Every structure is written in structure tokens, then in C-alpha cells.
C-alpha positions in Angstrom: 4.3 -16.8 31.1 4.9 -16.8 27.4 5.3 -13.6 25.3 2.1 -12.2 23.8 1.8 -12.7 20.1 1.7 -9.4 18.1 0.9 -9.4 14.4 2.3 -6.8 12.1 -0.3 -4.3 10.9 0.4 -2.8 7.5 -1.5 -0.4 5.2 -1.3 -0.1 1.4 -2.8 2.3 -1.2 -4.0 1.6 -4.7 -3.8 5.0 -6.4 -5.5 5.3 -9.8 -5.1 8.2 -12.2 -6.4 8.4 -15.8 -6.6 4.6 -16.0 -3.1 4.0 -14.6 -2.0 2.8 -11.2 0.9 4.0 -9.1 3.5 1.5 -8.1 6.7 2.1 -6.2 10.0 0.2 -6.7 12.6 -0.7 -4.1 15.4 -3.2 -3.6 14.3 -5.7 -1.0 16.1 -9.0 -0.6 16.3 -9.6 -4.4 19.1 -8.4 -6.6 16.6 -6.6 -8.8 13.9 -4.0 -8.0 10.6 -5.3 -6.6 7.3 -3.5 -7.0 4.3 -2.8 -4.9 1.7 -0.3 -3.9 2.8 2.5 -1.5 2.7 0.6 1.8 4.2 0.2 5.2 3.7 -0.5 8.9 1.3 1.2 11.3 3.3 3.3 13.7 2.6 4.1 17.4 -0.2 6.4 18.2 -1.6 6.6 14.6 -4.8 5.2 13.2 -5.0 3.3 9.9 -6.1 6.3 7.9 -3.2 8.4 9.3 -0.8 5.6 8.5 -1.9 5.2 4.8 -1.7 9.0 4.3 1.8 9.0 5.8 3.0 6.1 3.7 1.5 7.7 0.5 3.4 10.9 1.2 6.7 9.2 2.1 6.7 6.9 -0.9 5.3 9.2 -3.6 5.5 12.8 -2.3 1.7 13.1 -2.7 -0.7 14.3 0.0 -3.9 12.3 -0.6 -7.0 11.3 1.3 -8.1 7.7 1.0 -11.6 7.4 -0.4 -12.3 3.9 0.8 -10.9 0.4 1.4 -10.8 -2.4 -1.1 -9.7 -5.3 1.2 -8.4 -6.6 4.5 -5.9 -9.4 4.3 -4.2 -11.8 6.7 -0.9 -13.1 5.4 0.9 -15.8 7.3 4.6 -16.5 6.4 7.2 -18.2 8.4 6.7 -17.1 12.0 5.0 -13.8 11.1 1.4 -12.8 10.7 0.7 -9.6 8.7 -2.7 -7.9 8.8 -2.9 -5.6 5.7 -5.6 -2.9 5.1 -5.6 -1.8 1.4 -7.1 1.6 0.8 -7.8 3.3 -2.6 -7.6 6.8 -4.1 -9.0 7.8 -7.6 -7.8 11.2 -8.7 -7.4 12.2 -12.4 -5.4 15.3 -11.6 -2.2 13.8 -10.2 1.2 14.6 -11.8 3.0 12.2 -14.1 6.4 12.7 -12.3 6.6 11.9 -8.6 9.4 12.4 -6.1 9.5 10.0 -3.1 9.8 11.6 0.3 11.0 8.4 2.0 12.9 9.0 5.3 14.4 5.5 5.1 15.5 6.0 1.5 14.2 2.6 0.5 12.0 3.7 -2.4 13.9 4.0 -5.6 11.0 5.2 -7.8 7.3 5.8 -8.1 5.7 5.4 -11.6 2.3 5.0 -13.2 1.5 1.6 -14.9 -1.4 0.2 -16.9 -3.3 -2.9 -15.7 -1.4 -4.9 -18.4 2.0 -3.6 -17.3 1.1 -4.5 -13.7 0.2 -8.0 -14.8 3.7 -8.3 -16.5 5.4 -7.3 -13.2 3.7 -10.0 -11.1 6.9 -12.1 -10.8 8.6 -9.0 -9.3 5.9 -8.1 -6.7 7.4 -7.4 -3.3 4.9 -9.7 -1.6 1.9 -11.8 -2.6 -0.2 -9.2 -0.9 0.3 -6.8 -3.9 -1.4 -9.3 -6.2 -4.4 -9.8 -3.9 -4.9 -6.1 -3.3 -5.0 -5.4 -7.1 -7.2 -8.4 -7.7 -9.9 -7.2 -5.3 -9.6 -3.6 -6.6 -10.0 -4.7 -10.2 -12.9 -6.8 -9.2 -14.7 -3.7 -7.9 -14.5 -4.3 -4.2 -15.0 -1.0 -2.4 -15.9 -0.3 1.2 -16.5 3.0 2.9 -14.1 4.5 5.4 -16.8 4.9 8.0 -16.3 1.2 8.9 -13.3 2.5 10.9 -13.6 4.1 14.3 -10.7 5.7 16.2 -11.2 5.9 20.0 -9.3 8.8 21.5 -8.5 9.1 25.2 
């Protein structure tokens, strides 16, 4: 019997404040920082909304509630399949300075960028998923959170 295939499930958050968008930087496999939305993997015994709230807090220090979802993506690379759920938050009261709370110490910074500044960073995106998440958000794609149902024991 062959081993059962298991895709990676990830969440990401587009966070908008006063016309700017939050991006985090980290060193991945490149010798320079790479950029993306606060994002990460779904962990055991959490639902997608819990996962995105945790990732937002770990990577930005913010405690935010997602307001909706802007896209669901399947990304196939090498021998991996990644299923990403991109949430969004719009809040015009967020602080300029942010302090990551990352237990893995991977995040080097969290900063606000204009749409034009994000376009200029596209060659340094952590993955192609970053571009697609922003593209759909900027195109106005918005879906309610009530499309998700968590079944508890």
C-alpha cells in the first residue's frame, strides 16, 4: 500500500491600513530578504481562521480578526502541492511600527507598503502565491467567512 498523499495547507493575510498593505520580510533560501503577506501552515487541531489569526500575531504582533477571504489557491511545485487560503483585514487604526512575535525567529521585519511599492518588490516575493493573492485582492475579490464550517467533536 502506498503512502497517502497529503497537501500542505497554508493561510495568508492581506492587511490594509490607510491605503497601505502589510508585508513581512524574512531570509528564505535567497541571500537577500524575501517579502510576503503574513502567512504560514495550518497546525494540528486548528481551523483556518484560528490559523490565520495565529500567523498574523506571530509575524506582526497584531491581534486581528479576518473579515473575509479573497482567494483560494492550489500551487504545485516539484513534488509538493500547497493549498493556500488568503484572508483579508481592513483596519485604519493600526500602528505604523510593528514588532513580530515569531517563535521561529524567521521574520526579520513587518512594514507597510503602497501598492506601487509592492509592485516594485515582485521579484523578491517569497513565492508566486504572494502575487496572486494581491492580484485578486486588488481586483476586488471578497468572500464571506461564513463559507467555512468547523465541525467539532
